[in-house]
C-alpha positions as CSV (number, residue, x, y, z in Angstrom):
1,L,99.8,91.3,52.5
2,V,98.1,93.9,54.1
3,L,96.4,91.0,56.0
4,G,99.7,89.6,57.3
5,L,100.9,93.0,58.6
6,G,97.6,93.2,60.2
7,R,98.2,90.1,62.3
8,G,101.6,91.2,63.1
9,A,100.6,93.9,64.7
10,E,97.6,92.1,66.6
11,G,100.2,89.6,68.0
12,A,102.2,92.0,69.1
13,K,99.7,94.1,71.2
14,K,99.1,90.8,72.7
15,G,102.7,90.1,73.2
16,R,102.7,93.9,75.3
17,A,99.7,92.9,77.0
18,R,100.8,89.7,78.2
19,S,104.2,91.4,79.3
20,L,102.6,94.2,81.1
21,S,100.3,91.6,83.2
22,S,103.3,89.2,83.7
23,Q,105.2,92.8,85.1
24,M,102.3,93.8,87.5
25,E,102.1,89.9,88.5
26,R,105.6,89.8,89.5
27,D,105.5,92.8,91.3
28,F,102.2,92.1,93.1
29,R,103.8,88.8,94.1
30,A,107.2,90.5,95.6
31,R,104.8,93.5,97.2
32,K,103.0,90.6,99.0
33,A,106.3,89.0,99.7
34,K,107.5,91.7,101.6
35,C,104.6,92.2,103.7
36,E,104.6,88.5,104.4
37,T,107.9,89.5,105.9
38,E,107.4,92.7,107.4
39,A,104.3,91.0,109.5
40,G,105.8,91.7,112.8
41,G,105.1,95.5,111.5
42,L,101.1,94.8,111.1
43,P,98.6,95.8,113.6
44,E,98.0,93.0,116.3
45,A,94.6,92.5,115.2
46,C,95.8,91.3,111.8
47,H,97.7,88.2,113.9
48,R,94.1,86.8,114.9
49,S,94.2,84.5,112.9
50,P,95.2,83.3,109.4
51,I,92.5,85.0,107.5
52,A,92.5,88.3,108.9
53,R,96.4,88.2,108.7
54,E,95.9,88.1,104.6
55,N,93.3,90.9,104.6
56,C,95.8,92.9,106.5
57,V,98.8,91.7,103.9
58,L,96.3,92.8,101.5
59,E,96.0,95.8,102.3
60,C,99.4,96.4,103.1
61,V,100.6,95.6,99.2
62,S,98.0,98.4,98.1
63,G,95.6,100.2,100.6
64,P,93.9,102.0,97.9
65,C,93.2,98.7,95.8
66,Y,91.9,96.8,98.9
67,A,89.7,99.9,99.9
68,D,88.0,99.5,96.3
69,V,88.0,96.1,96.1
70,Y,88.1,94.2,99.6
71,A,87.3,96.6,102.1
72,S,83.5,96.5,101.8
73,D,82.9,92.8,102.1
74,P,86.5,91.4,103.8
75,L,87.0,87.8,103.5
76,E,85.4,86.5,107.1
77,E,86.4,83.5,109.3
78,G,85.1,79.4,107.3
79,E,84.3,81.3,104.1
80,I,85.8,80.7,101.2
81,D,87.4,82.6,98.6
82,T,87.0,81.5,95.3
83,V,88.0,85.2,93.6
84,R,91.5,85.8,95.5
85,G,93.1,82.6,94.0
């Protein structure tokens, strides 16, 4: 009986984690879509190429996150992105 309760609590934690992850993914996609539709408001340098635009959109989604994750090594022209997906 105790074993069964422990698994139930573990399953609930995984469910909450999946739910939080799903919510974060939805929030990211919504912010990204908003930045993409408002691309006209991005600096001129962001319109030079699809890669430059993608970097700008990601920075628009979350400036602090972009600075922590991508700013030190931004995606360059011709480079294949294996991390961002």
